[in-house]
One Martini backbone bead per residue (centre of mass of N, CA, C, O) as a GRO file, in nm:
protein
  130
    1MET     BB    1  -7.059   0.460   0.148
    2LYS     BB    2  -6.976   0.235   0.345
    3LYS     BB    3  -6.761   0.105   0.159
    4LEU     BB    4  -6.576   0.351   0.135
    5PHE     BB    5  -6.524   0.384   0.438
    6PHE     BB    6  -6.409   0.098   0.483
    7LEU     BB    7  -6.168   0.126   0.283
    8LEU     BB    8  -6.042   0.373   0.419
    9LEU     BB    9  -6.003   0.246   0.702
   10THR     BB   10  -5.828   0.007   0.607
   11GLY     BB   11  -5.597   0.173   0.481
   12ILE     BB   12  -5.518   0.322   0.741
   13PHE     BB   13  -5.462   0.073   0.918
   14MET     BB   14  -5.236  -0.052   0.733
   15SER     BB   15  -5.039   0.202   0.730
   16CYS     BB   16  -5.012   0.206   1.067
   17SER     BB   17  -4.889  -0.057   1.087
   18THR     BB   18  -4.676  -0.287   1.193
   19SER     BB   19  -4.360  -0.455   1.120
   20ASN     BB   20  -4.151  -0.766   1.111
   21LYS     BB   21  -3.984  -0.695   0.877
   22SER     BB   22  -3.671  -0.743   0.758
   23SER     BB   23  -3.401  -0.574   0.645
   24SER     BB   24  -3.128  -0.619   0.407
   25LEU     BB   25  -3.051  -0.343   0.440
   26LEU     BB   26  -2.865  -0.092   0.528
   27LYS     BB   27  -2.838   0.103   0.791
   28GLU     BB   28  -2.725   0.391   0.924
   29ASP     BB   29  -2.653   0.268   1.234
   30GLU     BB   30  -2.478   0.052   1.105
   31LEU     BB   31  -2.216  -0.172   1.129
   32TYR     BB   32  -1.933  -0.248   0.914
   33ILE     BB   33  -1.689  -0.448   0.772
   34THR     BB   34  -1.401  -0.367   0.563
   35ARG     BB   35  -1.172  -0.489   0.757
   36LYS     BB   36  -0.913  -0.716   0.862
   37TYR     BB   37  -0.715  -0.798   1.120
   38LEU     BB   38  -0.375  -0.961   1.107
   39GLY     BB   39  -0.156  -0.779   1.227
   40GLU     BB   40   0.179  -0.762   1.266
   41PHE     BB   41   0.453  -0.726   1.093
   42VAL     BB   42   0.743  -0.945   1.059
   43ASP     BB   43   0.762  -1.131   0.784
   44TYR     BB   44   0.912  -1.274   0.480
   45GLN     BB   45   0.870  -1.510   0.196
   46TYR     BB   46   1.013  -1.614  -0.099
   47THR     BB   47   0.853  -1.753  -0.402
   48GLY     BB   48   0.904  -1.890  -0.682
   49PRO     BB   49   0.848  -2.029  -0.962
   50ARG     BB   50   0.776  -2.370  -1.045
   51SER     BB   51   0.707  -2.263  -1.333
   52PHE     BB   52   0.647  -2.153  -1.628
   53GLY     BB   53   0.448  -1.872  -1.549
   54GLY     BB   54   0.443  -1.850  -1.264
   55PRO     BB   55   0.407  -1.730  -0.957
   56HIS     BB   56   0.491  -1.477  -0.741
   57LEU     BB   57   0.556  -1.531  -0.393
   58ILE     BB   58   0.440  -1.423  -0.067
   59TRP     BB   59   0.505  -1.504   0.271
   60ILE     BB   60   0.326  -1.406   0.556
   61ARG     BB   61   0.414  -1.278   0.882
   62THR     BB   62   0.250  -1.250   1.196
   63THR     BB   63   0.142  -1.213   1.519
   64LEU     BB   64  -0.121  -1.406   1.457
   65ASP     BB   65   0.067  -1.547   1.222
   66THR     BB   66   0.356  -1.761   1.261
   67THR     BB   67   0.322  -1.875   0.976
   68TYR     BB   68   0.379  -1.923   0.615
   69ASN     BB   69   0.097  -2.097   0.517
   70GLN     BB   70  -0.149  -1.864   0.493
   71ILE     BB   71  -0.013  -1.595   0.364
   72SER     BB   72  -0.053  -1.497   0.019
   73VAL     BB   73   0.117  -1.309  -0.241
   74TYR     BB   74   0.159  -1.113  -0.528
   75SER     BB   75   0.517  -1.107  -0.548
   76LYS     BB   76   0.871  -1.022  -0.494
   77LYS     BB   77   0.820  -0.791  -0.279
   78CYS     BB   78   0.818  -0.621   0.042
   79GLU     BB   79   0.694  -0.297   0.187
   80PHE     BB   80   0.673  -0.372   0.465
   81SER     BB   81   0.701  -0.300   0.799
   82VAL     BB   82   0.804  -0.360   1.097
   83GLY     BB   83   0.502  -0.337   1.296
   84GLU     BB   84   0.290  -0.319   1.093
   85LYS     BB   85  -0.034  -0.284   1.017
   86ILE     BB   86  -0.249  -0.540   0.885
   87TYR     BB   87  -0.496  -0.601   0.621
   88LEU     BB   88  -0.812  -0.729   0.511
   89ARG     BB   89  -0.961  -0.684   0.181
   90ARG     BB   90  -1.259  -0.654   0.004
   91THR     BB   91  -1.278  -0.647  -0.359
   92TYR     BB   92  -1.419  -0.491  -0.648
   93SER     BB   93  -1.416  -0.584  -0.990
   94THR     BB   94  -1.512  -0.444  -1.324
   95SER     BB   95  -1.372  -0.630  -1.493
   96GLY     BB   96  -1.524  -0.722  -1.751
   97VAL     BB   97  -1.843  -0.838  -1.766
   98PHE     BB   98  -1.904  -0.904  -1.437
   99GLY     BB   99  -1.697  -0.939  -1.232
  100TYR     BB  100  -1.509  -0.942  -0.908
  101TRP     BB  101  -1.380  -1.088  -0.620
  102PHE     BB  102  -1.113  -0.976  -0.395
  103TYR     BB  103  -0.813  -0.995  -0.212
  104GLN     BB  104  -0.636  -0.767   0.016
  105ILE     BB  105  -0.331  -0.646   0.139
  106GLU     BB  106  -0.290  -0.388   0.393
  107ASN     BB  107  -0.211  -0.078   0.504
  108ASP     BB  108  -0.218   0.254   0.617
  109SER     BB  109  -0.104   0.320   0.365
  110SER     BB  110  -0.019   0.238   0.012
  111PHE     BB  111   0.010  -0.067   0.056
  112TYR     BB  112  -0.070  -0.347  -0.171
  113TYR     BB  113  -0.192  -0.695  -0.205
  114LYS     BB  114  -0.270  -0.972  -0.373
  115VAL     BB  115  -0.431  -1.251  -0.298
  116SER     BB  116  -0.375  -1.572  -0.311
  117GLU     BB  117  -0.501  -1.916  -0.403
  118LEU     BB  118  -0.252  -2.048  -0.267
  119ARG     BB  119  -0.155  -2.338  -0.096
  120ASP     BB  120   0.116  -2.483   0.066
  121ASP     BB  121   0.017  -2.763   0.184
  122ASP     BB  122  -0.136  -2.859  -0.111
  123LYS     BB  123  -0.093  -2.710  -0.390
  124ILE     BB  124  -0.374  -2.550  -0.417
  125LEU     BB  125  -0.663  -2.421  -0.515
  126VAL     BB  126  -0.879  -2.177  -0.373
  127GLN     BB  127  -1.186  -2.004  -0.329
  128THR     BB  128  -1.164  -1.949  -0.022
  129TRP     BB  129  -1.028  -1.764   0.259
  130PHE     BB  130  -1.265  -1.644   0.487
   0.00000   0.00000   0.00000
């Protein structure tokens, strides 16, 4: 009887004790960033394919990034208006067997473009953008 009482008391004590273990899951009251502000749209520059079958790229300039060599997207023309706020969003695509993450630039309306992985300064593909 004493052993059963001791086991019951130990179980109650362990269930009521606090834990210092941090949870990796998001809690209800935590904020997380869904998109990053890139500045207000200023201008864009179109670059055609360098070889047959190459991508059509647009180099975007914003108020926070005043050069054309940082932000590039796949497209022939840009539908953003001057002064419009643009953002970078990370999106998950479930196409294919495994799916993959990609970045897109969007405004507050309905226009968005997929960010290219080509850097103008080195003319090479890069794996991470931000």
